N, C-alpha and C positions, 0 to 999 in steps of 0.2 A: 807953878806957874810953867816948869816943862811940860810938865804931864800936859796941862791944858794946853800948849802948843801943839803939843804931838796930835791931841785929838781933833783940834782946829782942821791940821794939817791932813788927817785924814778923812774928814768929813767930805773936802770937795772929793778926793779919790773915789771914797764911796760911791759918790754922787755920779761920778763920770761913768765909772763901771755900770753902775744902774742903769742909765741912760744910754749909752754905747750899744748894747745890745737891739735897743728901742729902738736907735736911730737908725742902726744897720736895718734891721728888718723893716722897716719901713721904705726906706733908700731901696733896696731889694726888690720887695712889692711894688712897687710905684715903678721900677725901673724894668721888670718884667712887664707888667702895664702896658708901659708905653711902646716897649719892643713889641709887643704884640700887636699894639695897633699900626704900628709901622708895617709890622710882616702880614697882617690882615688885609691892610688896605691894597697892598702890592699883591696880592691873590686874589682879590675881588676885582682887581681894577678892569674894567670892560665885560663884567660878568652880570652886570644888573640888566635883567630884561622886566622887569615887575612882576608879574603873576604867574607870568610865562618863563620863567628864570629855571634854566636846568642846572642839577648840581653838578653834574662833570661825574667821573670815575669817583668810587668809595675812597680809595686812598687819600685823592684831592680834594675832597669835601671835607673829611676827616682832618685833614692839615688846616683848613680854613678853620673848620670849626672849633675846633683846638684852640686857635689862634685869636678867634672872635672872643670866645669864653674867658681867656684870660684876659683881654682888652676890656671887654664889660665887665665882667665880675669880680675882679680882684681888688679894685680901688673900694668895692663896698664891702669886700669881706678883710680889709685892714683892720679892722677893730676887734674880729676871731684872731686873725691871727697874732698879732701884739698879744693878746692875751695868751696864745697859744706859747710863743715863744718866752711870756713870761713866767707859766706855769712848767713847761717843759724843755727852755734853753733853745737856743738857739738850732742845735741839731734837729729840733723836733718840728722844726719851719717846713724844710722842704717836703716831709712826709705830708703835712698837714695840708698844703697847698697842693701838691701831686695828686692826692685823693681826694681832694676838694674838686680839682678839674676833671678827675677820673670820673666822678658823677655826671658832671657836664656831658662829656665824652660817651656815654652811654645813651643821654639824652641824644646827643647828634646822633650816633648810630641809630635810634628808633626814628629819628626824622630821616635817616636817608632811605630807611626800609618804605617808610609811610607815605613821602612826599612825590607827587608827581605835578608838574605843572599845572595850572588849573585856570580857570575863568574870575572876573571880576564878582561873580556872584557868591562862589565860595571864599573866596577872600573875605567878601562883607560879613559872611556868615561867622567866618572863625573869629573875625574882628568883635562880632558881637558876641559872640559866646566869650572872648576874653575879658569882655566889660561886665558881663555878667556875673564871671567868677569873680572877679575883683569884689564884688559886693558881697558873697560868702562868707559865711563864718570860717569856712576852711582856708579862703586865703589870709584872712585878718590871724587865725591862728597860726600860720607858717610864717607870716611876715614878723609875728610877735618873735618866735622861737628862733628867727632868721637873727634876731639882735642880740639871743641870749648866748651864754659861752656854752660851748661843745667839746665832747672828749677826742672827737676824731674829726678830719677833714669829711670823710663819708657820712658822718651824722649831721655836719654842717651843711654839707652839699645838698644831702635830701631834704634839709627845712629850706633851704633857700632855692630851691626848683620847686616844691611846693609853693612858695609866695612867689616866684616867678615866671611860672611855665604860661601862665596867660599872656604875660607881655612877648616872652621867645616865641609863641605861637602865633602871635600878632606879627614879631618881623618876619617870622617864615613864610606865613600866609600873602603878606604887602610885598616882599621880594628880600628873601634869605641874602641876596649877595647886593644890598643896597648898603652903601657908607651913610645915606642921611639916616634910614631908617634906624640903622645900628648906632648911631650917636644918639638920637631920638630915646630909644630903648634904655640905650646905656644910662641917659640921665636921671629916664625916670626910676629905673632899676636900682640908682645909685642912692637916690632919694630916699626909695621906701627902705633901704637898708639902715641908712645912716639917721632918720628922722622917726621919730615915734609915731605909734598910727594914731591919725584925728581924724574922726568923721569928716570933721570940715574941709578937709583936704583929700583925703580916699574916696570919697563920696563924689565930688565932681568931678574927679579925673576918671571914675568909673563911668560917669553919665557921658562923657566926652569920649571915652573911648565907643560907648554903646553909639552915642550918634553919629560919630566917625564911622560906626561898621553900617549903619543904616544908610550912610551919605554915599556909601561906597556902590551899596545893594541899588539903590535907585536912580544915582548919576556917577558911573564909573570916572566918567570922562573928566567930569572938574575935579578927580584926585591925578595931579600930574606922576610921570612917571610909571603909573598903574599896569600899562597895557605898552606893550613894546610897540616901537616903530620900526621899519623895513631897515633904517640903520643900526638901530639895536640889534639885529637879529644878525648883519651882515657883520658888525663888530665883533661881536661875540663868537661868530665862527671865525673871522679874522686869529681871535686870540687862541684856538685851538682848545679851547677849554667846555667844549661842548659836548664831548664824549669821555 
């Protein structure tokens, strides 16, 4: 009886020891994502000028981009982060998350180098390309791989860039500093990371993106916030973030 009592009393302790790291990892990851939303929203305030949005200085844009990626991408990365914590312990989590965000930071540097304020036609063309990419086998390959275990944050990041790059280019084309589009794209990316690939869902989404791109090309005035107003230009200048 005494031995059974000791085993019984030890079981809850072992269970608690096993779940505490999981709870701590989950709390820390969601907390970082939430804090990043707050930081990103404050940095982006007054910057949305639709397709004419300037990126500002390199340091400013990278700071905004990293905050955006942490806010948008970390919630969907939670299963991978938890698996890494289980396999490598809590100490492995910061390295995994940091290297994962480093991959997205490189994407941001590329965006800064290539981006120019543009017109509605160019925005529509990019959105159409994003919709077409959603239908490709390459996208589906990375979509599945982004749900698998990864040995490092770099490996996981590359998979997820391959899965989400179309949606991110759509964000950049419409307005990289738009809180509304940031939220919409974040929801889509989260759903694609957490839910299994199904043609019944993925194909209609791709067709909707394609249709939206065509709408932008033929009737850009029907899309709110796509082109800046004079108030937007003056507001952006007053924030001192145009250069």
